[in-house]
C-alpha positions as CSV (number, residue, x, y, z in Angstrom):
1,M,-94.7,-121.1,103.8
2,D,-95.5,-117.3,103.5
3,K,-98.2,-117.3,100.9
4,F,-97.9,-113.7,100.0
5,T,-94.1,-114.2,99.3
6,A,-94.8,-117.3,97.4
7,L,-97.5,-115.6,95.2
8,T,-95.2,-112.6,94.6
9,V,-92.3,-114.9,93.6
10,F,-94.6,-116.9,91.3
11,A,-95.9,-113.8,89.6
12,R,-92.4,-112.4,89.0
13,V,-91.2,-115.7,87.5
14,V,-94.1,-115.6,85.0
15,E,-93.6,-111.9,84.2
16,H,-89.8,-112.2,83.7
17,G,-89.8,-115.6,82.0
18,G,-87.4,-117.4,84.4
19,F,-86.1,-118.1,87.9
20,T,-82.9,-116.2,87.4
21,A,-84.5,-113.0,86.1
22,A,-87.2,-113.1,88.8
23,A,-84.5,-113.7,91.5
24,S,-82.6,-110.6,90.3
25,R,-85.7,-108.4,90.4
26,L,-86.7,-109.7,93.9
27,G,-83.2,-109.6,95.4
28,L,-83.2,-113.3,96.1
29,S,-80.9,-116.2,95.0
30,P,-82.1,-118.3,92.0
31,S,-82.1,-121.4,94.3
32,A,-84.4,-119.6,96.8
33,V,-86.8,-118.8,93.9
34,T,-86.7,-122.4,92.7
35,K,-87.4,-123.8,96.1
36,T,-90.3,-121.4,96.6
37,I,-91.9,-122.5,93.4
38,A,-91.4,-126.1,94.2
39,R,-93.1,-125.7,97.6
40,L,-96.0,-123.8,96.0
41,E,-96.5,-126.6,93.5
42,D,-96.4,-129.2,96.3
43,Q,-98.9,-127.3,98.3
44,L,-101.2,-126.8,95.3
45,A,-100.6,-130.4,94.1
46,T,-100.3,-128.8,90.6
47,Q,-97.5,-128.3,88.2
48,L,-97.2,-124.6,87.4
49,F,-94.3,-124.7,84.9
50,T,-92.8,-127.2,82.5
51,R,-89.0,-127.1,82.7
52,T,-86.4,-128.1,80.1
53,T,-82.7,-127.3,80.0
54,R,-83.3,-124.4,77.6
55,R,-86.6,-122.8,78.7
56,L,-89.3,-122.4,81.2
57,R,-93.0,-122.6,80.1
58,I,-96.1,-121.9,82.2
59,T,-98.7,-124.7,82.1
60,D,-102.4,-124.0,81.5
61,D,-103.1,-124.5,85.2
62,G,-100.3,-122.1,86.0
63,Q,-101.7,-119.5,83.6
64,D,-105.2,-119.7,85.3
65,F,-103.5,-119.5,88.7
66,Y,-101.4,-116.5,87.6
67,E,-104.5,-114.5,86.4
68,R,-106.1,-115.0,89.8
69,C,-102.8,-114.4,91.6
70,I,-102.2,-110.9,90.1
71,R,-105.7,-109.8,91.1
72,V,-105.0,-111.0,94.7
73,L,-101.6,-109.2,94.8
74,A,-103.1,-106.0,93.5
75,E,-105.8,-106.0,96.1
76,L,-103.3,-106.7,98.9
77,E,-101.1,-103.9,97.6
78,E,-104.1,-101.5,97.6
79,A,-105.2,-102.6,101.1
80,E,-101.6,-102.2,102.5
81,S,-101.4,-98.7,100.9
82,I,-104.7,-97.6,102.4
83,L,-103.8,-98.9,105.9
84,K,-100.4,-97.2,105.8
85,Q,-101.5,-93.9,104.5
86,G,-104.9,-93.6,106.0
87,S,-106.0,-92.4,102.5
88,V,-105.8,-93.5,98.9
89,V,-102.5,-92.4,97.5
90,A,-101.3,-93.4,94.0
91,R,-97.9,-95.0,94.4
92,G,-95.8,-97.8,93.0
93,R,-94.7,-99.1,89.5
94,L,-97.3,-99.3,86.7
95,R,-96.6,-101.3,83.5
96,A,-98.3,-99.9,80.5
97,V,-98.2,-100.5,76.7
98,V,-99.3,-97.9,74.2
99,P,-99.3,-97.5,70.4
100,L,-96.2,-95.9,69.0
101,S,-97.8,-92.8,67.6
102,F,-100.1,-92.3,70.6
103,G,-97.2,-92.6,73.0
104,R,-94.9,-90.3,71.0
105,V,-97.4,-87.6,70.1
106,T,-99.9,-87.6,72.9
107,L,-98.5,-89.2,76.1
108,A,-94.7,-88.5,76.2
109,P,-95.1,-84.7,76.0
110,E,-97.5,-84.8,79.0
111,L,-95.5,-87.1,81.3
112,P,-94.0,-84.1,83.3
113,A,-97.5,-83.1,84.2
114,F,-98.4,-86.7,85.3
115,F,-95.3,-87.0,87.5
116,A,-96.0,-83.6,89.0
117,L,-99.5,-84.8,90.0
118,H,-98.3,-88.3,91.1
119,P,-94.7,-88.2,92.3
120,E,-94.9,-91.6,93.9
121,V,-95.8,-93.4,90.7
122,S,-93.2,-94.8,88.4
123,L,-94.2,-95.8,84.8
124,D,-92.7,-98.8,82.9
125,L,-93.8,-97.8,79.4
126,H,-93.7,-100.1,76.4
127,F,-94.4,-98.8,72.9
128,S,-96.0,-101.3,70.5
129,D,-98.6,-101.4,67.7
130,G,-98.7,-105.2,67.8
131,Q,-101.1,-107.6,69.6
132,V,-100.5,-107.8,73.4
133,D,-101.9,-110.2,76.0
134,L,-102.0,-107.9,79.0
135,I,-102.4,-110.7,81.6
136,A,-99.9,-113.1,80.1
137,E,-97.3,-110.4,79.7
138,G,-97.9,-108.7,83.0
139,F,-99.2,-105.3,81.9
140,D,-101.4,-103.3,84.2
141,V,-103.0,-101.2,81.4
142,A,-102.9,-100.7,77.6
143,V,-104.0,-98.1,75.1
144,R,-105.2,-99.8,71.9
145,T,-106.8,-98.6,68.7
146,G,-109.7,-100.6,67.3
147,N,-112.5,-102.8,68.6
148,F,-111.7,-105.5,71.2
149,S,-113.6,-108.2,72.9
150,D,-112.0,-109.9,75.8
151,S,-114.1,-111.0,78.8
152,R,-111.0,-110.7,81.1
153,L,-110.6,-107.0,80.4
154,T,-112.4,-103.8,81.1
155,T,-112.5,-101.4,78.2
156,R,-113.0,-97.6,78.5
157,L,-113.3,-95.4,75.4
158,L,-110.8,-92.5,75.3
159,T,-111.7,-90.9,71.9
160,R,-112.8,-91.6,68.4
161,G,-113.1,-89.6,65.2
162,P,-113.5,-90.0,61.5
163,Q,-111.2,-92.0,59.3
164,V,-109.4,-89.3,57.4
165,T,-107.7,-89.3,54.0
166,V,-104.9,-86.8,53.8
167,A,-102.1,-85.4,51.6
168,A,-99.4,-82.8,51.8
169,P,-100.2,-79.4,50.0
170,A,-97.1,-80.0,47.9
171,Y,-98.5,-83.3,46.6
172,L,-101.9,-81.9,45.8
173,A,-100.3,-78.9,44.0
174,R,-98.4,-81.4,41.7
175,H,-101.1,-84.0,41.2
176,G,-104.4,-82.3,41.9
177,E,-107.1,-83.2,44.5
178,P,-109.4,-86.2,44.1
179,A,-113.1,-85.2,44.1
180,V,-114.5,-88.7,44.8
181,P,-112.9,-91.8,46.2
182,Q,-112.7,-93.5,42.8
183,D,-110.3,-90.8,41.7
184,L,-107.7,-92.3,44.1
185,R,-107.1,-94.9,41.4
186,E,-105.1,-92.2,39.5
187,H,-103.0,-91.3,42.6
188,N,-100.1,-92.7,44.5
189,C,-101.5,-94.0,47.8
190,I,-99.3,-94.9,50.8
191,I,-100.4,-98.3,52.1
192,S,-100.4,-98.8,55.9
193,R,-100.2,-102.1,57.8
194,F,-104.0,-102.4,57.5
195,G,-103.7,-103.0,53.8
196,P,-104.9,-101.4,50.5
197,E,-108.6,-101.6,51.2
198,W,-109.6,-98.1,52.2
199,S,-113.0,-97.3,53.8
200,F,-115.4,-94.5,52.8
201,V,-119.1,-93.9,52.7
202,D,-120.9,-93.0,49.4
203,A,-123.1,-90.1,48.7
204,E,-126.0,-91.9,50.5
205,G,-123.9,-92.7,53.5
206,R,-123.5,-96.4,52.7
207,P,-120.2,-98.1,53.4
208,L,-117.8,-98.0,50.4
209,T,-114.5,-100.0,50.2
210,L,-111.9,-99.0,47.6
211,R,-108.7,-100.9,46.7
212,V,-105.9,-98.4,46.2
213,R,-102.4,-98.7,44.9
214,G,-99.0,-97.0,45.6
215,N,-95.3,-97.4,45.6
216,A,-94.8,-97.7,49.4
217,V,-96.2,-100.0,52.1
218,I,-95.4,-98.8,55.6
219,N,-96.2,-100.6,58.9
220,S,-95.3,-97.8,61.3
221,G,-97.9,-95.0,62.0
222,D,-95.2,-92.4,62.6
223,A,-93.3,-93.3,59.4
224,L,-96.6,-93.2,57.5
225,R,-97.3,-89.7,58.8
226,E,-93.9,-88.5,57.9
227,T,-94.0,-90.0,54.5
228,A,-97.3,-88.3,53.8
229,V,-96.0,-85.0,55.1
230,A,-93.0,-85.3,52.8
231,G,-95.4,-85.3,49.8
232,T,-94.9,-88.9,48.7
233,G,-98.6,-89.6,48.3
234,I,-102.1,-89.8,49.8
235,A,-102.6,-91.6,53.1
236,Q,-105.5,-92.8,55.2
237,G,-105.9,-93.4,59.0
238,T,-107.6,-92.2,62.1
239,W,-108.1,-88.5,62.8
240,W,-106.1,-89.1,66.0
241,L,-103.0,-90.1,64.1
242,Y,-102.9,-87.0,61.8
243,R,-104.5,-84.4,64.0
244,K,-101.2,-82.5,64.8
245,D,-100.2,-82.4,61.2
246,L,-103.6,-81.2,60.2
247,E,-103.5,-78.4,62.8
248,R,-100.1,-77.2,61.5
249,G,-101.2,-77.4,57.9
250,D,-98.5,-80.0,57.0
251,L,-101.3,-82.2,55.8
252,R,-104.7,-81.3,54.3
253,P,-107.9,-83.4,54.6
254,I,-109.4,-84.6,51.3
255,L,-112.6,-86.4,50.5
256,E,-114.2,-85.2,53.8
257,G,-117.7,-85.7,52.5
258,F,-116.9,-89.4,52.1
259,A,-115.2,-90.0,55.5
260,A,-116.2,-93.2,57.4
261,E,-116.1,-93.5,61.1
262,G,-112.6,-94.2,62.4
263,A,-111.5,-96.9,64.9
264,P,-111.9,-96.0,68.6
265,V,-108.9,-95.4,70.9
266,S,-109.5,-97.1,74.2
267,V,-107.8,-98.0,77.5
268,L,-107.9,-101.6,78.6
269,Y,-107.1,-103.2,81.9
270,P,-107.7,-106.5,83.7
271,Q,-111.0,-106.8,85.5
272,Q,-110.8,-106.2,89.2
273,R,-113.2,-105.4,92.0
274,H,-111.0,-102.6,93.4
275,M,-108.9,-100.5,91.1
276,A,-105.4,-99.7,92.5
277,P,-104.9,-95.9,93.0
278,K,-101.9,-95.8,90.7
279,L,-104.0,-97.4,87.9
280,R,-106.9,-95.0,88.5
281,A,-104.6,-92.1,88.5
282,F,-103.1,-93.1,85.1
283,I,-106.4,-93.8,83.5
284,D,-107.9,-90.5,84.7
285,F,-104.8,-88.8,83.2
286,L,-105.3,-90.5,79.8
287,V,-108.9,-89.4,79.8
288,Q,-107.8,-85.8,80.5
289,I,-105.1,-85.5,77.8
290,T,-107.2,-87.2,75.1
291,R,-110.1,-84.9,75.8
292,A,-107.7,-81.9,75.6
293,G,-106.3,-83.2,72.3
């Protein structure tokens, strides 16, 4: 059995959740994919999937094998590219997941510049603020906000800034501007998916947490921004989320002397000894556009 083909078929079955979907992506028949997986399991003397009439589920052994398999395939792809080109050229499909607001405000407007630099790379972009298992879901790279600890992943900081509290000029004109965090108890605060506990530092620089109240709870960063710009109330989030609105004057920063450090924005990718050129090109581009921002 061609091991490279078998590993490729196995990886696609995991990533696409079934034999039929993987067969369609690979241009094979479902029966050919089924036979390939059966032979691979026989050769490994290990069951990689549990099968029922309704669904296919990867086993624990299968998950461990998949994590090693994708690293092998990535290295083979890179080696093949180098041998064919005689140099390192970024090419191929890259699967990436990015936060909704980051993708919309920061990445999407810069995509023409990326494709001009790397015309042989195609991006499969997913926009999500939720938790993502890069390896299990077959992503090459992710941009995430917050602190992460996963020994399987490499993390590179893109940017960080203060946790900002903001309001539209129209809201402040109607209701006044709070002078200290405790004044927020008299204001309408827009609650994000992170909850009503807002972070500040006090006059001595010590952490201060304040529970706020408001008439709206919004779990989308973009919707939160737009609601604040509309003058509904006061909002809090990372500087990165609101920076364009602050530059335009659609929002004003308040309580700046009490601002706590915001969550970092980082790029994460599975650990590998040799980074594929397409992945390096995308990460370098993310670094470039976040520094410019």
